[in-house]
C-alpha positions as CSV (number, residue, x, y, z in Angstrom):
1,M,68.9,52.2,93.8
2,S,69.6,50.1,96.9
3,E,68.8,51.3,100.2
4,Q,72.4,51.0,101.4
5,A,74.1,54.1,102.7
6,I,77.1,53.7,100.4
7,E,76.2,52.0,97.0
8,V,79.3,50.2,95.5
9,Q,79.7,49.4,91.8
10,D,82.8,47.8,90.2
11,E,83.7,48.0,86.7
12,G,87.1,46.2,86.2
13,G,88.7,47.3,89.3
14,V,87.4,51.0,89.0
15,V,84.9,51.2,91.9
16,R,82.2,53.9,92.1
17,L,81.0,54.6,95.7
18,T,77.8,56.5,95.8
19,V,76.6,58.3,99.1
20,N,72.9,57.2,99.0
21,R,70.7,59.5,101.1
22,P,69.2,61.6,98.4
23,K,66.2,62.6,100.5
24,A,68.7,64.2,103.0
25,L,70.8,65.6,100.2
26,N,73.2,62.8,101.0
27,A,74.2,64.4,104.3
28,L,76.8,62.5,106.3
29,N,75.6,60.9,109.5
30,S,77.3,58.1,111.6
31,E,75.5,55.5,109.4
32,V,77.1,56.9,106.2
33,I,80.5,57.2,107.7
34,A,80.5,53.7,109.0
35,A,79.3,52.4,105.6
36,L,82.2,54.2,104.0
37,A,84.5,52.7,106.5
38,A,83.1,49.1,105.8
39,A,83.6,49.9,101.9
40,L,87.3,50.9,102.8
41,D,87.8,47.6,104.5
42,D,87.2,45.8,101.2
43,L,89.0,48.3,99.0
44,E,92.1,48.2,101.1
45,A,92.3,44.4,100.8
46,R,92.0,44.4,97.0
47,G,95.2,43.9,95.1
48,D,93.2,44.5,91.7
49,L,91.9,48.1,92.6
50,R,92.5,50.6,89.9
51,A,90.8,53.6,91.0
52,V,87.9,54.9,93.1
53,L,85.2,57.5,92.0
54,I,83.0,59.0,94.7
55,T,79.5,60.8,94.0
56,G,76.2,61.4,95.5
57,A,72.8,60.0,94.6
58,G,70.5,62.2,92.6
59,E,71.3,65.5,90.7
60,K,70.7,67.9,93.7
61,A,73.7,67.2,95.9
62,F,77.1,65.3,96.0
63,V,76.9,65.8,99.9
64,A,75.1,68.8,101.2
65,G,77.1,68.6,104.5
66,A,77.2,66.6,107.9
67,D,73.7,65.6,109.4
68,I,72.8,68.6,111.5
69,T,69.8,66.7,113.0
70,E,72.3,64.1,114.3
71,M,74.8,66.6,115.6
72,R,72.6,69.3,117.2
73,D,72.4,67.6,120.7
74,K,75.9,66.1,120.9
75,S,78.1,67.0,123.9
76,A,81.7,68.1,123.4
77,V,83.0,64.6,124.0
78,E,80.5,63.1,121.5
79,A,81.4,65.8,119.0
80,R,85.0,64.9,119.3
81,D,84.3,61.3,118.7
82,F,82.1,62.0,115.8
83,A,84.7,64.2,114.2
84,G,87.5,61.6,115.0
85,Q,85.4,58.9,113.3
86,A,85.0,61.0,110.1
87,Q,88.6,62.1,110.0
88,A,90.0,58.7,110.4
89,T,87.8,57.5,107.6
90,L,88.6,60.2,105.3
91,K,92.3,59.7,105.9
92,R,91.9,56.0,104.9
93,L,90.2,57.1,101.7
94,E,93.1,59.6,101.0
95,A,95.7,57.0,101.7
96,L,94.3,54.4,99.2
97,P,97.2,53.8,96.8
98,V,95.0,54.4,93.7
99,P,93.6,57.6,92.4
100,V,90.4,58.6,94.1
101,V,88.3,61.0,92.3
102,A,85.2,63.1,93.3
103,L,82.3,63.6,90.8
104,V,80.7,66.7,92.3
105,N,77.0,67.1,91.4
106,G,75.1,69.9,93.1
107,F,75.8,70.9,96.7
108,C,79.1,70.2,98.0
109,L,79.1,71.9,101.5
110,G,80.7,71.3,104.8
111,G,81.3,67.7,105.3
112,G,80.7,67.2,101.6
113,C,83.6,69.5,100.7
114,E,85.7,67.8,103.2
115,L,84.9,64.5,101.4
116,A,85.9,65.9,98.1
117,L,89.1,67.4,99.6
118,A,90.1,63.9,100.7
119,C,90.0,62.9,97.1
120,D,93.0,63.2,94.8
121,W,91.1,65.5,92.5
122,A,87.5,66.6,91.9
123,V,85.5,67.6,88.8
124,A,82.2,69.2,89.1
125,S,78.9,69.6,87.2
126,D,78.0,73.3,86.2
127,N,75.3,73.3,89.0
128,A,77.7,72.5,91.7
129,V,77.9,74.8,94.8
130,F,80.9,74.6,97.3
131,G,81.6,75.9,100.7
132,Q,82.5,75.4,104.3
133,P,79.8,77.2,106.0
134,E,80.1,75.7,109.5
135,V,80.7,79.1,111.2
136,L,77.0,80.0,110.2
137,L,76.1,77.2,112.8
138,G,78.6,78.2,115.4
139,V,81.1,75.6,114.8
140,I,84.3,75.2,112.6
141,P,84.9,72.4,110.0
142,G,85.5,69.3,111.8
143,F,86.2,66.6,109.1
144,G,89.6,68.2,107.9
145,G,88.4,71.1,106.1
146,T,90.7,73.5,108.0
147,Q,93.7,71.4,107.1
148,R,93.2,70.2,103.6
149,L,91.3,73.2,102.0
150,P,94.4,75.5,102.6
151,R,96.6,72.7,101.1
152,R,94.4,72.7,98.1
153,V,93.7,76.4,97.5
154,G,96.1,78.3,99.6
155,P,95.6,79.7,103.3
156,A,94.2,83.1,102.2
157,M,91.5,81.6,100.1
158,A,90.8,78.9,102.7
159,L,90.4,81.4,105.5
160,D,88.1,83.5,103.3
161,L,85.9,80.5,102.9
162,V,86.1,79.0,106.3
163,T,85.4,82.3,108.1
164,T,82.7,83.9,106.1
165,G,80.9,80.7,105.3
166,R,80.3,81.9,101.8
167,K,79.3,79.6,99.0
168,I,81.0,79.5,95.6
169,D,79.8,78.3,92.3
170,A,81.6,75.7,90.3
171,N,83.5,78.3,88.0
172,E,85.0,80.0,91.1
173,A,85.9,76.5,92.4
174,L,87.7,76.0,89.2
175,R,89.4,79.4,89.3
176,I,90.9,78.7,92.7
177,G,91.9,75.0,92.1
178,L,89.3,73.4,94.3
179,V,88.2,71.4,91.2
180,N,90.1,70.4,88.1
181,R,87.2,70.7,85.5
182,V,83.6,71.9,85.1
183,M,81.1,70.4,82.9
184,S,77.4,69.7,82.5
185,Q,75.7,66.8,84.3
186,A,75.5,64.7,81.3
187,E,79.2,65.4,80.5
188,L,80.1,64.3,84.0
189,E,78.7,60.9,83.4
190,D,80.6,60.7,80.3
191,Y,83.8,61.8,81.8
192,A,83.3,59.1,84.5
193,A,83.0,56.5,81.8
194,E,86.1,57.8,80.0
195,L,88.1,58.0,83.3
196,T,86.9,54.5,84.1
197,K,88.2,53.2,80.8
198,Q,91.5,55.3,81.0
199,L,92.5,54.2,84.5
200,G,91.3,50.8,84.0
201,G,93.7,50.4,80.9
202,N,96.9,52.1,82.4
203,G,99.5,50.1,84.0
204,P,98.2,49.6,87.6
205,Q,101.7,49.4,89.4
206,A,102.8,52.5,87.4
207,V,99.6,54.5,88.6
208,R,100.1,53.4,92.1
209,G,103.7,54.5,92.0
210,A,103.0,57.8,90.5
211,K,100.4,58.5,93.3
212,Q,102.9,57.4,96.0
213,A,105.7,59.7,94.4
214,V,103.4,62.7,94.5
215,H,101.9,62.2,97.9
216,D,105.0,61.2,99.8
217,G,107.2,63.5,98.0
218,L,105.3,66.7,99.0
219,D,106.3,66.0,102.6
220,Q,110.0,65.8,101.8
221,D,112.6,68.3,100.6
222,L,113.3,68.2,96.9
223,D,116.4,66.1,96.8
224,S,114.7,63.5,99.1
225,A,111.7,63.5,96.8
226,L,113.8,63.1,93.7
227,A,115.4,60.1,95.2
228,L,112.1,58.8,96.0
229,E,111.0,59.2,92.4
230,T,114.1,57.6,91.0
231,S,113.6,54.4,93.3
232,L,110.0,54.2,92.2
233,F,110.9,54.7,88.5
234,A,113.6,51.8,88.9
235,L,111.0,49.6,90.6
236,C,108.9,49.8,87.5
237,F,111.5,47.8,85.7
238,A,111.5,45.0,88.2
239,G,108.2,43.5,87.0
240,D,106.4,42.5,83.7
241,E,104.3,45.6,83.5
242,Q,107.0,47.9,82.0
243,R,108.2,45.2,79.6
244,E,104.6,44.8,78.3
245,G,103.8,48.4,78.0
246,M,107.0,49.3,76.2
247,S,106.7,46.2,74.0
248,A,103.2,47.2,73.1
249,F,104.5,50.7,72.1
250,V,107.2,49.5,69.9
251,E,104.7,46.8,68.3
252,K,102.0,49.4,67.9
253,R,99.4,47.5,69.8
254,K,97.3,48.1,73.0
255,P,99.1,46.8,76.2
256,N,97.5,44.1,78.1
257,F,98.1,45.0,81.8
């Protein structure tokens, strides 16, 4: 594996980003956040992007948290800037027009959990451990955890996790809706390969439209959201993708998107 803080692999427009600090359990520091921002510069400029998968190097950790050694001596102003840098980067990740999926292997704590929450969904290996333990260090989550966690699991469960700092295993994460699926480490790689194949073969503009409808519709009343869906549905018929997909279905062949 390269020594880059974020390793980038591309398979037909499905890009895997790997946080690459295994000796530090992939802890997020300024270098990693800057490297993620640089990777997003490239991804945002691509018209052929199909999906993004995010994981951590090694089997011990997705991301075990933010780098405490780096944060320990920060002033209040420096801490604000550090959190602002991380929040802006995760917001850009969340705003990508394609599905973004976290492949969680091992520890997913603090900033790691916040990274996973910025993804559209997460799947976990059965050795995964989740939590927002910042209060044990005398701080609160600063990379979006107090906002995205209640939106994912509800405010009561979010407050349970954020104010106690307790850790939960993969099965509890599945039960509360923090992750979509739990599987073995080997199955996680199989899932990634299948997801790469599936998302790489679906209509790319349709997938983008589906994500836009869900994300933008959540911030609107139902009637406005349904109108948005109607407009995006109609837009699918303005290009060649819909005709190819429906023609392939009628002709009993695989579509060529």
